[in-house]
N, C-alpha and C positions, 0 to 999 in steps of 0.2 A: 796220808794222814801224818805219818812219822816226820815227813819233811816240814809240813806245817807246824807241827809241835815244835821241831827244833828252831824255826824261825821265830816263833812267838817267844820262845825262851831267850834266843839272841837278841832280839829287839826289846824286850822287857825292859832292859837298862834305861829306856828313854821315858820311863814314866817313876812315879812315887814308890816308896817302899810297899805301901798296901796294895796298890794295883799290881806292882810287879809279883807280889805273893799270890794274889788271885790268879794272874795270868799263868805263873809257873805251875800251880795246882791244876788249872784247867788243861793246860798242855800235857799234864800227866794223867788226864782222865778223871780229875776229882774236881767236882763243882758241889755248890750247895744243894741240899736236898730240894729246895723250891724251885731252883733253877732246872734241876734234873726233872721234876715233876712237869714244869712247864714244858720242857723239851719233848718229853713223852706225850702230853697232851696235844702239843702241835703235829707230832709225827702220827698220832693216831686220833684223828678228831671224831671220835665216836659220840662224844657227849659235849655239846658246845657249852653247856653250863660249867662242866668241869673245867673246860679250857679258861673260861673266863675267871673262876676261882683261882685256878693255877696261876694265871697273869697277875690277878690283884696281889695274891700272896707274895710272888717274886718281887713285885714291884715295891712292896711295903718294907722291904730290908734296907735298913739304915735310912740316912737322910736323903741320898741321891744314889747311893750304890746298888739298889734294887733296880732302878730305872736304867742305870748305866748298864748293868749286867743283862737286863732284858733287851735293851737296845743292841747291845754287842751280839747277843743270841741271835735276834732277828736279822741283823745285817749278815752274821756268819751264814745262817741258813739260806738267805736270799743269794750270797755270793756261791755258796755250795750248790745250790740249785741252777745257778745260771752257768757254773762249771760244768756239771754234770750234762747239761743241754749240748756242751761242746764236745764231750767225749764220744 
């Protein structure tokens, strides 16, 4: 995880100031509460209704930022899951 965080910070120069700030904070383990709630709902899918509410809430952030963050979260989780299968 530490190596991934370092790589994200190093590569964050390829994007704009706002995205770079979000990436830097995420690499340091700090994300929005809405995205954190969604990640927790995905990891423990005990209540499908709560998962839907968490996803909707996270996607409503900003004009496109919420959708972008949720897409990044889902792609990251899918990549992580695929990597775990190979370990």
